[in-house]
C-alpha positions as CSV (number, residue, x, y, z in Angstrom):
1,X,12.4,-112.6,144.5
2,X,10.3,-113.7,141.4
3,X,13.2,-113.7,139.4
4,X,15.4,-116.0,141.4
5,X,12.9,-118.2,143.0
6,X,12.5,-120.5,140.0
7,X,16.3,-120.8,140.3
8,X,15.9,-122.0,143.8
9,X,13.1,-124.5,143.1
10,X,15.4,-126.1,140.1
11,X,18.5,-125.9,142.5
12,X,16.7,-127.8,145.2
13,X,15.3,-130.3,142.6
14,X,18.7,-131.1,141.5
15,X,20.1,-131.4,144.7
16,X,17.5,-133.7,146.0
17,X,17.6,-135.8,142.8
18,X,21.4,-136.1,143.3
19,X,20.9,-137.2,146.7
20,X,18.4,-140.0,145.7
21,X,20.8,-141.4,143.2
22,X,23.7,-141.2,145.5
23,X,21.9,-143.1,148.1
24,X,20.6,-145.7,145.5
25,X,24.1,-146.2,144.0
26,X,25.3,-146.9,147.5
27,X,22.4,-149.4,148.0
28,X,22.8,-151.1,144.9
29,X,26.7,-151.2,145.4
30,X,26.2,-153.1,149.0
31,X,23.8,-155.6,147.3
32,X,26.1,-156.6,144.5
33,X,28.9,-157.1,147.3
34,X,26.6,-159.0,149.6
35,X,26.9,-163.3,149.6
36,X,23.7,-164.1,151.3
37,X,21.1,-164.6,148.7
38,X,18.3,-162.4,150.6
39,X,20.7,-159.6,150.6
40,X,22.3,-160.2,147.2
41,X,18.8,-159.9,145.5
42,X,18.9,-156.6,143.5
43,X,15.1,-156.4,142.4
44,X,14.0,-156.6,146.1
45,X,16.6,-154.3,147.4
46,X,15.7,-151.6,144.5
47,X,11.8,-152.1,145.1
48,X,12.5,-151.9,148.8
49,X,14.6,-148.6,148.4
50,X,11.7,-147.1,146.3
51,X,9.0,-148.4,149.0
52,X,10.1,-145.7,151.4
53,X,7.9,-142.9,152.5
54,X,10.7,-140.4,152.5
55,X,12.1,-141.6,149.2
56,X,8.7,-141.6,147.2
57,X,8.0,-138.1,148.7
58,X,11.5,-136.8,148.0
59,X,10.9,-138.1,144.3
60,X,7.8,-136.5,144.1
61,X,9.5,-133.1,145.4
62,X,12.1,-133.3,142.6
63,X,9.4,-133.6,140.1
64,X,6.9,-130.8,141.6
65,X,10.0,-128.4,142.3
66,X,11.4,-129.0,138.6
67,X,7.9,-128.6,137.1
68,X,7.2,-125.4,139.2
69,X,10.6,-124.0,138.5
70,X,10.2,-124.1,134.6
71,X,6.6,-123.2,134.9
72,X,7.7,-119.8,136.6
73,X,10.6,-118.9,134.2
74,X,8.0,-119.5,131.1
75,X,5.1,-117.6,133.0
76,X,6.5,-114.4,134.4
77,X,3.3,-113.2,135.8
78,X,0.4,-115.6,135.3
79,X,-1.4,-117.2,138.4
80,X,-0.2,-120.6,139.6
81,X,-2.6,-123.1,138.0
82,X,-4.5,-125.1,140.1
83,X,-3.2,-128.4,139.6
84,X,0.2,-127.5,139.9
85,X,-0.6,-125.6,143.5
86,X,-2.4,-128.8,144.6
87,X,0.7,-130.9,143.5
88,X,3.0,-128.4,145.6
89,X,0.5,-128.5,148.3
90,X,0.7,-132.4,148.7
91,X,4.9,-132.8,148.2
92,X,5.2,-129.9,150.8
93,X,2.8,-131.9,153.2
94,X,4.7,-135.0,152.8
95,X,8.0,-133.4,153.1
96,X,7.5,-131.5,156.1
97,X,6.1,-134.5,158.0
98,X,9.0,-136.4,156.6
99,X,11.4,-134.1,158.3
100,X,9.0,-133.9,161.6
101,X,8.9,-137.9,161.7
102,X,12.6,-138.5,161.1
103,X,13.8,-135.9,163.6
104,X,11.5,-136.9,166.0
105,X,11.0,-140.9,165.9
106,X,14.2,-141.8,163.7
107,X,17.2,-139.4,164.3
108,X,18.3,-141.4,167.2
109,X,18.3,-144.9,165.5
110,X,21.7,-145.8,164.4
111,X,22.3,-146.1,160.8
112,X,24.8,-148.8,159.2
113,X,27.4,-146.1,157.8
114,X,28.6,-148.4,155.3
115,X,25.4,-148.6,153.4
116,X,24.4,-144.9,154.2
117,X,25.5,-141.7,152.3
118,X,25.6,-139.3,155.3
119,X,24.7,-136.0,153.3
120,X,22.3,-137.9,151.0
121,X,20.5,-138.5,154.3
122,X,20.7,-135.1,155.4
123,X,19.3,-133.7,152.2
124,X,16.3,-136.1,152.2
125,X,15.5,-136.0,155.7
126,X,16.5,-132.1,156.7
127,X,17.3,-129.8,153.8
128,X,14.5,-130.6,151.1
129,X,11.9,-130.4,153.8
130,X,13.3,-127.1,155.1
131,X,13.2,-125.8,151.4
132,X,9.6,-127.0,151.0
133,X,8.6,-125.3,154.1
134,X,10.2,-122.1,152.9
135,X,8.4,-122.5,149.5
136,X,5.2,-122.5,151.6
137,X,6.0,-119.4,153.3
138,X,7.9,-117.3,150.8
139,X,7.3,-118.7,147.1
140,X,6.0,-115.8,144.8
141,X,2.3,-115.7,143.5
142,X,0.5,-118.2,146.0
143,X,-3.0,-119.7,145.1
144,X,-5.6,-120.3,147.4
145,X,-7.1,-123.9,147.1
146,X,-10.0,-125.2,148.4
147,X,-10.2,-127.1,151.8
148,X,-11.5,-130.2,150.1
149,X,-8.0,-130.3,148.8
150,X,-7.0,-132.1,152.0
151,X,-8.8,-135.2,150.5
152,X,-6.1,-135.2,147.6
153,X,-3.3,-134.8,150.0
154,X,-4.5,-137.8,152.3
155,X,-5.1,-140.2,149.2
156,X,-1.3,-141.1,148.8
157,X,-0.5,-141.9,152.5
158,X,-3.5,-144.0,152.5
159,X,-2.4,-146.1,149.7
160,X,1.3,-146.3,150.7
161,X,0.1,-147.7,153.9
162,X,-2.2,-150.5,152.7
163,X,0.8,-151.5,150.3
164,X,3.2,-151.4,152.8
165,X,1.5,-153.7,155.2
166,X,0.3,-156.0,152.6
167,X,3.6,-156.3,150.6
168,X,5.6,-156.5,153.9
169,X,5.0,-160.3,154.5
170,X,5.7,-161.3,151.0
171,X,9.4,-159.9,151.1
172,X,12.4,-161.0,152.9
173,X,14.2,-158.8,154.8
174,X,17.6,-158.1,153.1
175,X,19.5,-157.3,156.3
176,X,18.1,-159.9,158.7
177,X,16.8,-162.7,156.6
178,X,13.3,-162.4,158.3
179,X,10.2,-163.6,156.1
180,X,9.0,-160.0,156.2
181,X,10.4,-156.2,155.7
182,X,8.8,-153.0,156.8
183,X,10.6,-149.8,155.6
184,X,10.1,-148.4,159.1
185,X,10.7,-149.9,162.9
186,X,7.1,-148.1,163.8
187,X,5.4,-149.9,161.3
188,X,6.6,-153.6,162.4
189,X,4.0,-155.3,164.2
190,X,7.2,-157.5,165.4
191,X,9.0,-154.7,167.2
192,X,6.1,-152.2,168.0
193,X,4.7,-153.2,171.5
194,X,0.9,-154.5,171.0
195,X,1.7,-155.6,167.7
196,X,-0.8,-154.7,164.7
197,X,-2.9,-152.8,167.2
198,X,0.4,-150.9,168.0
199,X,0.8,-150.1,164.5
200,X,-2.4,-148.6,163.9
201,X,-1.8,-146.3,167.0
202,X,1.1,-145.1,165.1
203,X,-0.4,-144.8,161.8
204,X,-3.3,-143.1,163.4
205,X,-1.0,-140.7,164.9
206,X,0.9,-139.8,161.8
207,X,-2.1,-139.5,159.5
208,X,-3.3,-136.9,162.2
209,X,-0.1,-135.0,161.7
210,X,-0.3,-135.4,157.9
211,X,-3.9,-133.8,157.9
212,X,-2.7,-131.3,160.4
213,X,0.0,-130.2,158.4
214,X,-1.8,-130.4,155.1
215,X,-4.2,-128.0,156.7
216,X,-1.6,-125.8,158.1
217,X,0.0,-125.7,154.5
218,X,-3.5,-125.0,152.9
219,X,-4.1,-122.1,155.5
220,X,-0.8,-120.5,154.8
221,X,-1.5,-120.6,151.0
222,X,-5.0,-119.3,151.3
223,X,-3.7,-116.2,153.7
224,X,-0.9,-115.5,151.3
225,X,-3.0,-115.3,148.4
226,X,-5.7,-113.3,150.0
227,X,-2.9,-110.7,151.2
228,X,-1.3,-110.8,147.5
229,X,-4.7,-109.9,146.1
230,X,-5.6,-106.7,148.1
231,X,-2.4,-104.5,146.9
232,X,-3.6,-105.6,143.4
233,X,-7.0,-104.5,143.7
234,X,-5.8,-101.3,145.2
235,X,-3.2,-100.5,142.3
236,X,-6.1,-101.3,140.1
237,X,-8.4,-99.0,142.0
238,X,-5.6,-96.1,141.7
239,X,-4.8,-96.7,138.0
240,X,-8.7,-96.4,137.0
241,X,-10.2,-93.4,135.1
């Protein structure tokens, strides 16, 4: 597995990057063809595209998997450095949560098929999250990280939520012309029952999910690292004088 896993990571990174680019191209094409001024404003549409947690998480997955794949190819036997293990912990958590949230909360929402690349949608919300889950469970040379790493995982989602809720009221919705734009309906106080109080409920629920998934990923890594260490110690003892 050690010989082909880095190539699997690089292939997953390439597929995910292709999915992001394909969807971005379709989005820009639709924007250039639009007639309404709020729909045809390319800078706003592109900044909105990169304001989705899904897109940002997948961009992170491309970066992390590419780095991890190249690192494994260049270091055949070395232990994974802590910074890389932490990066993979964060990205794996975000992508697994993306897959869970999409398939539970958003799967049933009708999409504009003219603006959505169907295979890209499935890669970003299903295929890459499943690969990152497999990476957590099976990737060679896992590293045990301290439980304090959970604080690092929580940092990006907190910043993203604050950014999203502040930015929303300064953006005109490209699809609706409303004087606000939220990337997901469960963050929109105009749609969620209870307004901002209802949004807070969703945010808390997703925050709990992120911490829970991060704790699970961290526990698996620590358990697998511990299990991998025992045979190494036994082999060392047997080969001693």
